[in-house]
LUMGUFI-782986 format. One record per residue (C-alpha): x, y, z; residue in one letter. Coordinates in steps of 0.1 Angstrom, whole numbers, plus 5000, padded with zeros to 4 digits. Layout:
N
X, Y, Z, aa
X, Y, Z, A
...
***
This chain:
426
X, Y, Z, aa
1552, 4572, 0398, X
1538, 4607, 0398, X
1503, 4593, 0405, X
1516, 4573, 0435, X
1533, 4604, 0449, X
1502, 4626, 0445, X
1480, 4598, 0460, X
1503, 4593, 0489, X
1504, 4630, 0496, X
1466, 4631, 0495, X
1462, 4602, 0520, X
1487, 4618, 0543, X
1468, 4650, 0546, X
1433, 4637, 0542, X
1430, 4628, 0579, X
1433, 4664, 0588, X
1404, 4672, 0565, X
1390, 4707, 0572, X
1417, 4716, 0597, X
1445, 4712, 0572, X
1445, 4748, 0560, X
1448, 4761, 0596, X
1481, 4742, 0601, X
1499, 4765, 0577, X
1507, 4798, 0595, X
1519, 4825, 0572, X
1518, 4862, 0573, X
1500, 4867, 0540, X
1497, 4904, 0546, X
1531, 4906, 0530, X
1517, 4890, 0499, X
1491, 4916, 0492, X
1492, 4949, 0474, X
1486, 4979, 0495, X
1459, 5004, 0487, X
1461, 5042, 0485, X
1461, 5066, 0514, X
1429, 5074, 0532, X
1413, 5040, 0527, X
1399, 5018, 0555, X
1427, 5001, 0573, X
1405, 4971, 0579, X
1404, 4963, 0542, X
1438, 4976, 0532, X
1448, 4941, 0522, X
1423, 4940, 0492, X
1447, 4942, 0462, X
1444, 4968, 0435, X
1462, 4971, 0402, X
1490, 4995, 0396, X
1480, 5031, 0389, X
1500, 5034, 0357, X
1520, 5010, 0336, X
1547, 5036, 0332, X
1554, 5035, 0370, X
1582, 5013, 0381, X
1576, 4985, 0406, X
1584, 4993, 0442, X
1617, 4980, 0455, X
1613, 4952, 0480, X
1645, 4963, 0497, X
1649, 5001, 0503, X
1674, 5018, 0480, X
1695, 5030, 0509, X
1700, 4994, 0521, X
1710, 4984, 0486, X
1735, 5013, 0483, X
1750, 5004, 0517, X
1754, 4967, 0508, X
1771, 4977, 0475, X
1796, 4999, 0494, X
1803, 4971, 0518, X
1810, 4946, 0490, X
1833, 4971, 0472, X
1852, 4977, 0504, X
1856, 4939, 0510, X
1868, 4935, 0474, X
1895, 4961, 0478, X
1906, 4946, 0511, X
1908, 4911, 0497, X
1912, 4911, 0459, X
1914, 4873, 0459, X
1892, 4854, 0483, X
1872, 4822, 0485, X
1835, 4827, 0488, X
1823, 4808, 0519, X
1785, 4813, 0519, X
1763, 4791, 0497, X
1748, 4795, 0472, X
1771, 4824, 0462, X
1801, 4800, 0462, X
1784, 4776, 0437, X
1774, 4750, 0463, X
1739, 4741, 0474, X
1723, 4751, 0507, X
1717, 4717, 0524, X
1686, 4726, 0543, X
1669, 4739, 0512, X
1673, 4708, 0490, X
1644, 4691, 0507, X
1623, 4723, 0504, X
1630, 4724, 0467, X
1617, 4689, 0462, X
1585, 4696, 0483, X
1579, 4728, 0463, X
1581, 4710, 0430, X
1559, 4682, 0442, X
1533, 4708, 0455, X
1536, 4726, 0421, X
1527, 4693, 0403, X
1498, 4687, 0427, X
1484, 4722, 0422, X
1485, 4717, 0384, X
1468, 4684, 0386, X
1441, 4696, 0410, X
1434, 4728, 0390, X
1431, 4707, 0358, X
1403, 4686, 0374, X
1385, 4715, 0393, X
1381, 4737, 0362, X
1360, 4709, 0346, X
1335, 4713, 0374, X
1339, 4749, 0384, X
1343, 4768, 0351, X
1366, 4798, 0348, X
1357, 4828, 0327, X
1383, 4850, 0310, X
1378, 4884, 0294, X
1384, 4886, 0257, X
1402, 4920, 0259, X
1421, 4920, 0292, X
1437, 4895, 0316, X
1410, 4896, 0342, X
1393, 4863, 0350, X
1363, 4852, 0371, X
1355, 4819, 0388, X
1319, 4808, 0381, X
1295, 4798, 0354, X
1287, 4834, 0345, X
1310, 4864, 0345, X
1305, 4894, 0367, X
1292, 4928, 0356, X
1318, 4949, 0373, X
1333, 4974, 0348, X
1370, 4971, 0353, X
1382, 4962, 0318, X
1413, 4980, 0306, X
1417, 4963, 0272, X
1415, 4978, 0238, X
1385, 5001, 0232, X
1373, 4997, 0268, X
1359, 5032, 0267, X
1335, 5023, 0239, X
1323, 4994, 0260, X
1322, 5014, 0292, X
1349, 4991, 0306, X
1325, 4961, 0304, X
1341, 4927, 0301, X
1333, 4903, 0273, X
1336, 4868, 0289, X
1346, 4836, 0273, X
1356, 4802, 0287, X
1390, 4800, 0302, X
1412, 4771, 0314, X
1436, 4761, 0341, X
1465, 4781, 0327, X
1445, 4813, 0334, X
1441, 4805, 0372, X
1478, 4809, 0380, X
1502, 4832, 0361, X
1535, 4814, 0358, X
1562, 4834, 0340, X
1590, 4816, 0322, X
1627, 4822, 0324, X
1659, 4809, 0308, X
1675, 4778, 0323, X
1710, 4784, 0337, X
1734, 4754, 0334, X
1759, 4772, 0357, X
1742, 4799, 0378, X
1776, 4811, 0392, X
1800, 4805, 0364, X
1777, 4819, 0337, X
1748, 4837, 0353, X
1737, 4857, 0322, X
1722, 4847, 0289, X
1732, 4868, 0260, X
1709, 4882, 0233, X
1724, 4859, 0207, X
1717, 4828, 0229, X
1680, 4834, 0233, X
1671, 4807, 0207, X
1695, 4780, 0220, X
1688, 4782, 0257, X
1655, 4766, 0268, X
1629, 4783, 0289, X
1608, 4768, 0317, X
1586, 4780, 0345, X
1605, 4803, 0369, X
1593, 4783, 0399, X
1607, 4751, 0385, X
1640, 4768, 0377, X
1642, 4780, 0413, X
1637, 4744, 0425, X
1664, 4732, 0401, X
1690, 4758, 0413, X
1681, 4749, 0449, X
1688, 4712, 0445, X
1661, 4695, 0423, X
1675, 4674, 0395, X
1655, 4670, 0362, X
1669, 4651, 0333, X
1655, 4675, 0308, X
1673, 4705, 0324, X
1708, 4694, 0336, X
1728, 4717, 0358, X
1763, 4719, 0371, X
1768, 4707, 0407, X
1800, 4717, 0423, X
1819, 4701, 0452, X
1843, 4729, 0458, X
1836, 4766, 0464, X
1846, 4792, 0438, X
1869, 4822, 0442, X
1863, 4858, 0437, X
1892, 4877, 0421, X
1886, 4914, 0418, X
1849, 4909, 0414, X
1851, 4880, 0389, X
1842, 4844, 0397, X
1870, 4819, 0391, X
1865, 4782, 0393, X
1897, 4762, 0402, X
1881, 4727, 0399, X
1900, 4700, 0381, X
1897, 4700, 0343, X
1880, 4666, 0343, X
1853, 4680, 0366, X
1848, 4712, 0346, X
1823, 4710, 0318, X
1813, 4736, 0293, X
1778, 4742, 0282, X
1768, 4721, 0253, X
1744, 4741, 0231, X
1732, 4709, 0213, X
1723, 4693, 0247, X
1689, 4709, 0246, X
1682, 4705, 0209, X
1686, 4680, 0181, X
1713, 4693, 0158, X
1708, 4728, 0174, X
1675, 4733, 0156, X
1646, 4723, 0179, X
1641, 4728, 0216, X
1625, 4702, 0238, X
1588, 4702, 0243, X
1578, 4719, 0276, X
1546, 4705, 0291, X
1540, 4734, 0314, X
1517, 4763, 0309, X
1525, 4787, 0282, X
1555, 4783, 0258, X
1563, 4754, 0235, X
1531, 4736, 0246, X
1517, 4709, 0223, X
1485, 4690, 0229, X
1489, 4652, 0227, X
1465, 4623, 0231, X
1468, 4624, 0269, X
1467, 4661, 0273, X
1435, 4680, 0279, X
1425, 4713, 0263, X
1435, 4734, 0293, X
1472, 4730, 0288, X
1479, 4703, 0314, X
1497, 4671, 0305, X
1480, 4645, 0326, X
1490, 4608, 0323, X
1464, 4581, 0321, X
1473, 4569, 0355, X
1459, 4600, 0371, X
1424, 4588, 0362, X
1429, 4559, 0385, X
1439, 4583, 0413, X
1407, 4602, 0410, X
1385, 4573, 0416, X
1368, 4575, 0449, X
1380, 4610, 0456, X
1354, 4636, 0463, X
1355, 4671, 0449, X
1359, 4686, 0483, X
1389, 4663, 0491, X
1405, 4673, 0458, X
1400, 4710, 0466, X
1415, 4706, 0501, X
1445, 4688, 0487, X
1450, 4715, 0460, X
1446, 4744, 0485, X
1471, 4728, 0509, X
1496, 4723, 0481, X
1492, 4759, 0471, X
1500, 4771, 0506, X
1530, 4747, 0508, X
1543, 4758, 0474, X
1541, 4795, 0482, X
1557, 4792, 0517, X
1585, 4770, 0503, X
1592, 4793, 0474, X
1594, 4823, 0498, X
1619, 4803, 0520, X
1641, 4795, 0490, X
1640, 4831, 0477, X
1656, 4842, 0510, X
1688, 4825, 0498, X
1685, 4822, 0460, X
1682, 4854, 0441, X
1653, 4861, 0416, X
1653, 4891, 0394, X
1624, 4908, 0377, X
1620, 4937, 0353, X
1608, 4969, 0370, X
1584, 4977, 0342, X
1573, 4943, 0327, X
1565, 4908, 0341, X
1598, 4893, 0329, X
1616, 4871, 0355, X
1650, 4855, 0356, X
1661, 4831, 0384, X
1697, 4837, 0393, X
1721, 4863, 0407, X
1718, 4885, 0376, X
1692, 4891, 0349, X
1697, 4881, 0312, X
1708, 4905, 0284, X
1681, 4896, 0259, X
1667, 4928, 0244, X
1630, 4920, 0245, X
1615, 4946, 0269, X
1587, 4965, 0254, X
1575, 4983, 0285, X
1578, 5020, 0294, X
1611, 5037, 0287, X
1625, 5006, 0269, X
1640, 5029, 0241, X
1664, 5044, 0266, X
1675, 5009, 0276, X
1679, 4996, 0241, X
1653, 4970, 0249, X
1671, 4957, 0279, X
1652, 4950, 0311, X
1655, 4971, 0342, X
1663, 4943, 0367, X
1656, 4945, 0403, X
1648, 4921, 0432, X
1617, 4900, 0427, X
1589, 4891, 0451, X
1568, 4860, 0454, X
1541, 4878, 0433, X
1566, 4881, 0404, X
1574, 4844, 0406, X
1539, 4831, 0410, X
1511, 4855, 0400, X
1480, 4847, 0421, X
1455, 4864, 0397, X
1432, 4880, 0422, X
1395, 4876, 0414, X
1362, 4888, 0430, X
1349, 4865, 0457, X
1315, 4850, 0450, X
1297, 4840, 0482, X
1268, 4822, 0466, X
1272, 4808, 0431, X
1234, 4806, 0427, X
1229, 4842, 0436, X
1227, 4870, 0409, X
1259, 4880, 0392, X
1281, 4907, 0409, X
1268, 4942, 0402, X
1290, 4971, 0394, X
1272, 4994, 0418, X
1280, 4971, 0447, X
1317, 4964, 0440, X
1329, 4982, 0471, X
1311, 4955, 0492, X
1328, 4926, 0474, X
1361, 4911, 0484, X
1389, 4894, 0465, X
1410, 4863, 0467, X
1436, 4845, 0446, X
1419, 4825, 0418, X
1433, 4793, 0432, X
1418, 4800, 0466, X
1384, 4810, 0451, X
1383, 4779, 0429, X
1390, 4756, 0458, X
1365, 4774, 0481, X
1338, 4771, 0455, X
1346, 4734, 0452, X
1341, 4729, 0489, X
1374, 4736, 0507, X
1373, 4756, 0539, X
1381, 4793, 0537, X
1417, 4800, 0549, X
1419, 4824, 0579, X
1446, 4844, 0560, X
1421, 4855, 0534, X
1390, 4861, 0554, X
1395, 4898, 0557, X
1405, 4901, 0520, X
1373, 4882, 0510, X
1352, 4906, 0532, X
1332, 4878, 0548, X
1319, 4901, 0575, X
1303, 4925, 0551, X
1267, 4920, 0540, X
1262, 4936, 0506, X
1229, 4953, 0501, X
1205, 4945, 0474, X
1204, 4963, 0441, X
1173, 4982, 0451, X
1189, 4991, 0485, X
1222, 5005, 0472, X
1209, 5041, 0471, X
1198, 5039, 0507, X
1233, 5031, 0520, X
1254, 5061, 0529, X
***
């Protein structure tokens, strides 16, 4: 069934061929990390890492706006101590226009995983042994940007080894919420009994996607807010409590999760890159060229990102201000597992704040390689090189057209000098 849906999606978009990427119009300048002051504004969209790990992530919404909203909610609560919440999804109901978006995002997510699992077998991915930087190509670059252990001894030189599909996209996991309104928090003692899954999939589930592995409560009546607390007045027959043994057998083992990362087990039909691909997918790949597969994967990436951003406008996603932890829901969990800066003062709790699309799906920016057959990227010429998300770079090297949204970031209009000419450039 998954094979047929992926194949039908490919046939639907294959007629557009090279023009398929131009049909997606997004302002991807909002998806990039700004550079420091005094830099060239033309290339201000080239992402750079955070200056210090001890610094807190910037707030997507200004603090003054957050304070004003909190005061307005407090005034409304005092004026109406008991009121029925009318706006979904705060009242426990689904947003009707986002149910279809959630299904499309999940389908695009599955297509991206399938496409990357096939592309990395042709276009290899290199991963540094000491840090999280990756490089798309047969040979790693020579740019000295390693920040791993003992990087000073190695002069920040990377030590490359073969990577896999799970290194192309960083997908954080979060706890699954059975009732996002009635019980929005996971306690510290519940961390072993509540399953975890990719945050993107959890966002789709809360927006209307139904998966048998991860059941969720669907209400038909809105909830009430009494002095800041959520009260559900549904009939007792309709009201169900969370069954802790629902996710495990006799409360001992959690279900196997076939996504990147946690609780992943390699089976006979799973490849070494962490993707679980059924045998039917091999039939889908027959007659499909590498370029067509890259176009389909790149289009699904654009559709997944744009759909997730649309869902996040209604459904809250929280992230820690100091570490990559993410929790989909109106509130963050209470599991004391933060080990980032200043975690001692918080007793290991996370410093929750509003998340962005970068926190939900990490693009893993890599250096752009114009010619795979050219010499490796030189450290002395790094200011002439551009960057792109690893998914985009992988698809472009496989033959997909370069998206217009990333042309400036990839610095296609810059001609890097040769190694013997770098000293002649001002």
